[in-house]
mmCIF file of the C-alpha atoms, coordinates in Angstrom:
data_MODEL
# 
_entry.id   MODEL 
# 
loop_
_atom_site.group_PDB 
_atom_site.id 
_atom_site.type_symbol 
_atom_site.label_atom_id 
_atom_site.label_alt_id 
_atom_site.label_comp_id 
_atom_site.label_asym_id 
_atom_site.label_entity_id 
_atom_site.label_seq_id 
_atom_site.pdbx_PDB_ins_code 
_atom_site.Cartn_x 
_atom_site.Cartn_y 
_atom_site.Cartn_z 
_atom_site.occupancy 
_atom_site.B_iso_or_equiv 
_atom_site.pdbx_formal_charge 
_atom_site.auth_seq_id 
_atom_site.auth_comp_id 
_atom_site.auth_asym_id 
_atom_site.auth_atom_id 
_atom_site.pdbx_PDB_model_num 
ATOM 1  C CA . MET A 1 1  ? -38.192 210.455 -95.164  1.00 0.00 ? 1  MET A CA 1 
ATOM 2  C CA . TYR A 1 2  ? -36.861 207.731 -93.593  1.00 0.00 ? 2  TYR A CA 1 
ATOM 3  C CA . CYS A 1 3  ? -35.470 204.241 -94.482  1.00 0.00 ? 3  CYS A CA 1 
ATOM 4  C CA . GLY A 1 4  ? -33.886 201.348 -92.751  1.00 0.00 ? 4  GLY A CA 1 
ATOM 5  C CA . VAL A 1 5  ? -31.949 198.167 -94.344  1.00 0.00 ? 5  VAL A CA 1 
ATOM 6  C CA . ARG A 1 6  ? -30.406 195.231 -92.494  1.00 0.00 ? 6  ARG A CA 1 
ATOM 7  C CA . LEU A 1 7  ? -27.940 192.593 -94.581  1.00 0.00 ? 7  LEU A CA 1 
ATOM 8  C CA . GLY A 1 8  ? -25.909 189.828 -93.515  1.00 0.00 ? 8  GLY A CA 1 
ATOM 9  C CA . ILE A 1 9  ? -24.113 186.934 -94.947  1.00 0.00 ? 9  ILE A CA 1 
ATOM 10 C CA . LYS A 1 10 ? -22.783 183.820 -93.198  1.00 0.00 ? 10 LYS A CA 1 
ATOM 11 C CA . ILE A 1 11 ? -19.427 182.148 -95.079  1.00 0.00 ? 11 ILE A CA 1 
ATOM 12 C CA . ALA A 1 12 ? -18.370 179.067 -94.301  1.00 0.00 ? 12 ALA A CA 1 
ATOM 13 C CA . SER A 1 13 ? -15.026 177.664 -94.947  1.00 0.00 ? 13 SER A CA 1 
ATOM 14 C CA . ALA A 1 14 ? -14.973 175.888 -97.852  1.00 0.00 ? 14 ALA A CA 1 
ATOM 15 C CA . LEU A 1 15 ? -12.387 173.376 -96.248  1.00 0.00 ? 15 LEU A CA 1 
ATOM 16 C CA . ASP A 1 16 ? -11.611 171.253 -93.313  1.00 0.00 ? 16 ASP A CA 1 
ATOM 17 C CA . LYS A 1 17 ? -12.416 173.956 -90.733  1.00 0.00 ? 17 LYS A CA 1 
ATOM 18 C CA . PRO A 1 18 ? -14.963 174.258 -88.977  1.00 0.00 ? 18 PRO A CA 1 
ATOM 19 C CA . HIS A 1 19 ? -14.620 178.005 -89.063  1.00 0.00 ? 19 HIS A CA 1 
ATOM 20 C CA . MET A 1 20 ? -17.667 180.717 -90.047  1.00 0.00 ? 20 MET A CA 1 
ATOM 21 C CA . VAL A 1 21 ? -17.512 184.257 -90.767  1.00 0.00 ? 21 VAL A CA 1 
ATOM 22 C CA . GLU A 1 22 ? -20.361 186.578 -89.973  1.00 0.00 ? 22 GLU A CA 1 
ATOM 23 C CA . VAL A 1 23 ? -21.137 190.201 -91.259  1.00 0.00 ? 23 VAL A CA 1 
ATOM 24 C CA . TYR A 1 24 ? -24.059 191.658 -90.079  1.00 0.00 ? 24 TYR A CA 1 
ATOM 25 C CA . ALA A 1 25 ? -24.785 195.653 -90.927  1.00 0.00 ? 25 ALA A CA 1 
ATOM 26 C CA . GLU A 1 26 ? -27.664 197.780 -89.983  1.00 0.00 ? 26 GLU A CA 1 
ATOM 27 C CA . TYR A 1 27 ? -28.220 201.259 -92.809  1.00 0.00 ? 27 TYR A CA 1 
ATOM 28 C CA . GLY A 1 28 ? -30.303 204.674 -91.802  1.00 0.00 ? 28 GLY A CA 1 
ATOM 29 C CA . LEU A 1 29 ? -31.221 206.226 -94.985  1.00 0.00 ? 29 LEU A CA 1 
ATOM 30 C CA . PHE A 1 30 ? -33.283 209.704 -95.184  1.00 0.00 ? 30 PHE A CA 1 
ATOM 31 C CA . TYR A 1 31 ? -34.369 210.760 -98.415  1.00 0.00 ? 31 TYR A CA 1 
ATOM 32 C CA . ASP A 1 32 ? -35.177 214.736 -98.751  1.00 0.00 ? 32 ASP A CA 1 
ATOM 33 C CA . ILE A 1 33 ? -38.384 215.557 -99.928  1.00 0.00 ? 33 ILE A CA 1 
ATOM 34 C CA . PRO A 1 34 ? -38.700 218.907 -101.264 1.00 0.00 ? 34 PRO A CA 1 
ATOM 35 C CA . LYS A 1 35 ? -41.491 220.951 -99.741  1.00 0.00 ? 35 LYS A CA 1 
ATOM 36 C CA . GLY A 1 36 ? -44.603 221.292 -100.890 1.00 0.00 ? 36 GLY A CA 1 
ATOM 37 C CA . GLN A 1 37 ? -44.062 217.665 -102.382 1.00 0.00 ? 37 GLN A CA 1 
ATOM 38 C CA . GLU A 1 38 ? -46.483 215.136 -100.736 1.00 0.00 ? 38 GLU A CA 1 
ATOM 39 C CA . ILE A 1 39 ? -46.274 211.266 -101.789 1.00 0.00 ? 39 ILE A CA 1 
ATOM 40 C CA . SER A 1 40 ? -48.285 208.048 -100.552 1.00 0.00 ? 40 SER A CA 1 
ATOM 41 C CA . ALA A 1 41 ? -47.057 205.834 -98.122  1.00 0.00 ? 41 ALA A CA 1 
ATOM 42 C CA . GLU A 1 42 ? -47.899 202.701 -100.817 1.00 0.00 ? 42 GLU A CA 1 
ATOM 43 C CA . ALA A 1 43 ? -45.555 205.334 -103.959 1.00 0.00 ? 43 ALA A CA 1 
ATOM 44 C CA . ALA A 1 44 ? -42.964 205.727 -100.089 1.00 0.00 ? 44 ALA A CA 1 
ATOM 45 C CA . ASN A 1 45 ? -42.759 201.684 -99.563  1.00 0.00 ? 45 ASN A CA 1 
ATOM 46 C CA . LEU A 1 46 ? -42.334 200.923 -103.161 1.00 0.00 ? 46 LEU A CA 1 
ATOM 47 C CA . PHE A 1 47 ? -39.077 203.257 -103.365 1.00 0.00 ? 47 PHE A CA 1 
ATOM 48 C CA . ALA A 1 48 ? -38.287 201.803 -100.091 1.00 0.00 ? 48 ALA A CA 1 
ATOM 49 C CA . SER A 1 49 ? -37.692 198.664 -101.439 1.00 0.00 ? 49 SER A CA 1 
ATOM 50 C CA . ARG A 1 50 ? -36.310 198.911 -103.892 1.00 0.00 ? 50 ARG A CA 1 
ATOM 51 C CA . ASN A 1 51 ? -33.262 202.245 -103.381 1.00 0.00 ? 51 ASN A CA 1 
ATOM 52 C CA . ALA A 1 52 ? -32.436 201.566 -100.190 1.00 0.00 ? 52 ALA A CA 1 
ATOM 53 C CA . VAL A 1 53 ? -30.515 198.142 -100.945 1.00 0.00 ? 53 VAL A CA 1 
ATOM 54 C CA . PHE A 1 54 ? -29.722 200.270 -104.150 1.00 0.00 ? 54 PHE A CA 1 
ATOM 55 C CA . ASN A 1 55 ? -28.052 202.436 -102.330 1.00 0.00 ? 55 ASN A CA 1 
ATOM 56 C CA . VAL A 1 56 ? -26.911 200.508 -98.691  1.00 0.00 ? 56 VAL A CA 1 
ATOM 57 C CA . TRP A 1 57 ? -24.795 197.887 -101.170 1.00 0.00 ? 57 TRP A CA 1 
ATOM 58 C CA . PRO A 1 58 ? -21.866 199.698 -102.147 1.00 0.00 ? 58 PRO A CA 1 
ATOM 59 C CA . PHE A 1 59 ? -20.702 200.175 -98.245  1.00 0.00 ? 59 PHE A CA 1 
ATOM 60 C CA . PHE A 1 60 ? -21.816 196.907 -97.510  1.00 0.00 ? 60 PHE A CA 1 
ATOM 61 C CA . ARG A 1 61 ? -19.934 195.577 -100.348 1.00 0.00 ? 61 ARG A CA 1 
ATOM 62 C CA . GLU A 1 62 ? -16.608 197.588 -98.210  1.00 0.00 ? 62 GLU A CA 1 
ATOM 63 C CA . LEU A 1 63 ? -17.992 196.052 -95.155  1.00 0.00 ? 63 LEU A CA 1 
ATOM 64 C CA . VAL A 1 64 ? -17.770 192.945 -96.250  1.00 0.00 ? 64 VAL A CA 1 
ATOM 65 C CA . HIS A 1 65 ? -14.581 192.281 -97.602  1.00 0.00 ? 65 HIS A CA 1 
ATOM 66 C CA . THR A 1 66 ? -12.449 194.141 -95.496  1.00 0.00 ? 66 THR A CA 1 
ATOM 67 C CA . THR A 1 67 ? -13.719 192.615 -91.985  1.00 0.00 ? 67 THR A CA 1 
ATOM 68 C CA . ILE A 1 68 ? -12.789 189.680 -94.351  1.00 0.00 ? 68 ILE A CA 1 
ATOM 69 C CA . ALA A 1 69 ? -9.679  190.326 -95.217  1.00 0.00 ? 69 ALA A CA 1 
ATOM 70 C CA . ARG A 1 70 ? -8.492  191.739 -91.916  1.00 0.00 ? 70 ARG A CA 1 
ATOM 71 C CA . MET A 1 71 ? -9.045  188.643 -90.735  1.00 0.00 ? 71 MET A CA 1 
ATOM 72 C CA . GLY A 1 72 ? -7.005  187.006 -92.552  1.00 0.00 ? 72 GLY A CA 1 
ATOM 73 C CA . PHE A 1 73 ? -9.379  185.131 -94.507  1.00 0.00 ? 73 PHE A CA 1 
ATOM 74 C CA . PRO A 1 74 ? -9.165  184.526 -98.400  1.00 0.00 ? 74 PRO A CA 1 
ATOM 75 C CA . ALA A 1 75 ? -10.306 187.603 -100.272 1.00 0.00 ? 75 ALA A CA 1 
ATOM 76 C CA . LEU A 1 76 ? -14.656 188.206 -100.840 1.00 0.00 ? 76 LEU A CA 1 
ATOM 77 C CA . VAL A 1 77 ? -15.975 190.359 -102.960 1.00 0.00 ? 77 VAL A CA 1 
ATOM 78 C CA . LEU A 1 78 ? -19.437 190.139 -103.492 1.00 0.00 ? 78 LEU A CA 1 
ATOM 79 C CA . PRO A 1 79 ? -21.942 190.456 -106.726 1.00 0.00 ? 79 PRO A CA 1 
ATOM 80 C CA . SER A 1 80 ? -22.299 194.807 -107.584 1.00 0.00 ? 80 SER A CA 1 
ATOM 81 C CA . PHE A 1 81 ? -26.457 194.985 -107.270 1.00 0.00 ? 81 PHE A CA 1 
ATOM 82 C CA . LYS A 1 82 ? -28.598 194.795 -109.804 1.00 0.00 ? 82 LYS A CA 1 
ATOM 83 C CA . LEU A 1 83 ? -32.366 195.863 -109.761 1.00 0.00 ? 83 LEU A CA 1 
ATOM 84 C CA . SER A 1 84 ? -34.922 193.909 -111.179 1.00 0.00 ? 84 SER A CA 1 
ATOM 85 C CA . VAL A 1 85 ? -36.870 195.806 -114.388 1.00 0.00 ? 85 VAL A CA 1 
ATOM 86 C CA . ASN A 1 86 ? -40.349 194.282 -113.462 1.00 0.00 ? 86 ASN A CA 1 
ATOM 87 C CA . PRO A 1 87 ? -40.033 193.898 -109.027 1.00 0.00 ? 87 PRO A CA 1 
ATOM 88 C CA . GLY A 1 88 ? -42.735 191.341 -109.425 1.00 0.00 ? 88 GLY A CA 1 
# 
């Protein structure tokens, strides 16, 4: 099963300078479904909407952190991603 995730962040300067940084990333994820197993489209969509973002978030956090640092801006660490117990 394939899932695509697109994440982005825009960061404006808190100073009186017109700096704005935008970081975007697209990730493609492949999940292996064991032979002989079938999942419904509804279950696959629910899985993708919750797990795909959860699985790529650490990579996006690292990308934002290192990109901002390499540009000479103050360090920025995005928070950990937490799934809600009851999505709704």
